C-alpha positions, 0 to 999 in steps of 0.5 A: 879638105881637098886640093885644087885641081890644075886644069891648065897652065900657060906661061905669060912671061918669063925672064930665065932664070929669075922670074916666071908668071903662069896663068892657071885654070884651077878647079875647086873642090866644089867644081867651080873653076877659075881660069885665070889664077896667076902664079909668080915663080921666083927662084928658090933660095937658102938662108942660114943662121950660122953659129960659131963655136963661140956662140956668136952668130955670123951676120951680113951687113949690106945694101939690098935693092928690094927694101932699098936700104942697108940691112942686116941678113943671114948668109944665103942665096939662090940655089943653082939648077938641081942643087940640093938645098943643103949643098946650096946653103953650105956653098952660100955660107962659105962664098959670103962669109968664109965660114963653114959649119959642122952641125946642120939643122934643117929648119924647114921649107916654106913658100912665101906667098900663100896663093901666088907662090913667090919663092921657096925658101930652105932654112937652116941653122949651122952650129960650131961654125969656123972661119975656114976661108975668105969671103967672096962677094963675087956678085953685085953685093958689097958686104960686111961680115959681123959676128953678133951675140944672140942678144945683139941679134935679138935687139937688131931684130926688135930695132928693125935692122933686118928688112927682109922677112926671110931673115926674120923668119929664119931667126924665129926658126932658129932662135929656140935652138940657141 
């Protein structure tokens, strides 16, 4: 298989730093050309499955406007410009939960839409976590920090308590380690 070649890129809409829509002209390996291949570029993010030294998982319960409901999720959030993914994951974990992790496993980097791009997620497992501070939900979210067993998280996943695919994906990536 061969890669597609980008022949030109034009920004058609942008709201910095949140969203950018580009129209790209691409050439396929067989020579065909597509002059209006659109891509949506969203900010990169981190997601962390934090496991305490007692084996419990730190989970957030909060309202998310995307699914328009109260949901469970794992700590994480947008990366700052030029911030390394691990550093961003550690920052988000501490900010949202007051928890810090001792042993970090990089579970991978994934793009959430195969053709239109969307956003890039950096997924982590943090083990031997301890409460080292106080949560600061300084942005728009009101959050409740929960500590759940692996079996309780499994049940919450089965019951649909997690509404965001990135959290479901991170649990799937982390679960074999637990």
